[in-house]
C-alpha positions in Angstrom: 18.4 33.9 23.1 20.2 31.1 21.5 22.8 29.1 23.5 25.9 28.2 21.6 27.6 24.8 22.0 24.6 23.5 24.0 24.2 19.8 24.3 21.0 17.9 25.0 22.1 14.6 26.4 25.8 15.1 25.7 28.0 14.7 22.7 27.9 11.3 20.9 25.1 9.7 23.0 22.3 11.1 20.9 23.6 8.9 18.0 21.7 6.0 19.6 18.3 7.8 19.2 16.2 7.4 16.1 13.4 9.8 15.0 10.9 9.8 12.2 12.2 11.1 8.9 15.8 10.5 10.0 16.0 13.7 12.2 18.7 13.9 14.8 17.9 14.8 18.4 19.5 18.2 17.9 17.3 18.9 14.9 14.3 17.9 16.8 15.3 20.1 19.8 15.9 23.1 17.5 12.6 22.6 15.7 10.7 22.5 19.0 12.5 25.7 20.1 11.5 27.4 16.9 7.8 26.4 17.4 7.8 23.8 14.5 5.6 20.8 15.0 7.4 17.5 15.8 7.6 14.9 13.0 4.7 12.4 12.9 5.6 8.9 14.0 6.0 6.4 11.1 5.8 2.7 11.5 6.0 2.7 15.3 9.0 2.3 17.6 12.2 1.3 16.1 14.6 -1.4 17.2 16.0 -1.2 20.7 19.4 0.6 20.8 21.8 1.8 23.4 25.1 3.4 24.2 27.7 2.4 26.8 29.8 5.3 28.0 33.3 3.9 28.7 34.6 5.2 32.0 38.2 6.1 32.6 39.4 3.4 35.0 42.2 5.2 36.8 44.3 8.4 36.5 47.4 8.5 34.4 48.3 8.8 30.7 46.3 6.9 28.1 48.8 4.7 26.2 46.5 2.2 24.3 43.1 0.7 24.0 43.4 -2.9 22.8 40.6 -5.2 21.6 38.7 -2.6 19.6 38.2 -5.0 16.6 37.0 -7.8 18.9 34.6 -5.4 20.6 33.3 -4.1 17.3 32.8 -7.7 16.1 30.3 -8.5 18.9 26.8 -9.1 17.3 24.6 -6.0 17.7 27.5 -3.5 18.0 27.0 -0.7 15.5 29.9 1.6 16.6 32.8 2.1 18.9 34.5 5.5 19.3 37.5 6.3 21.6 37.3 10.0 22.2 40.5 10.6 24.2 43.7 10.7 22.1 46.6 8.5 23.1 49.2 10.3 25.2 46.6 12.5 27.0 46.4 12.6 30.8 43.1 11.1 32.0 41.2 11.2 35.3 38.2 9.1 36.3 35.0 10.7 37.3 34.2 12.7 39.4 37.6 14.4 39.1 37.8 13.9 35.3 35.5 15.5 32.9 35.1 13.0 30.0 34.5 9.4 29.2 37.1 7.2 27.4 34.7 6.7 24.6 31.4 5.2 23.6 30.0 1.8 22.3 26.8 1.8 20.4 24.5 -1.2 19.9 21.2 -2.2 18.2 19.4 -5.5 18.6 15.9 -7.2 18.7 15.4 -6.7 22.4 16.6 -4.4 25.2 18.2 -7.3 26.9 20.2 -8.2 23.7 21.4 -4.6 23.5 22.6 -4.7 27.1 24.3 -8.0 26.5 26.1 -6.7 23.4 27.2 -3.6 25.1 28.5 -5.5 28.2 30.3 -8.1 26.0 31.9 -5.5 23.9 33.1 -3.4 26.8 34.7 -6.6 28.3 36.8 -7.1 25.1 38.6 -3.8 25.6 41.9 -3.5 27.5 42.8 0.0 28.5 46.5 0.8 29.1 47.0 3.8 31.4 50.5 4.6 32.9 
């Protein structure tokens, strides 16, 4: 049986993971499910990386997300994606079913990744009416 639209750790979060040979998490999961051997490790562990899942702060209609350029300019930030379109009704968890978006970072240490993600998230101003 093959499950369609299955997600391992959820949507965009797997972008933060790096595997030998450039494989994605989804490719690795499928290879294991098909009985293929996992890729051999190369030079050892890569640089620390992480993802910050941006919560929806309150219910309403998403009108704007300000500060994206400032957040993306924080050292260590490698990506910022807002996944909810402007004008859409939003609900915070647990009533809601999605995050506002995701911030990705990579740095020399785990602590630097955490600092970058936190600093970038604080640059964002979400407008919900």
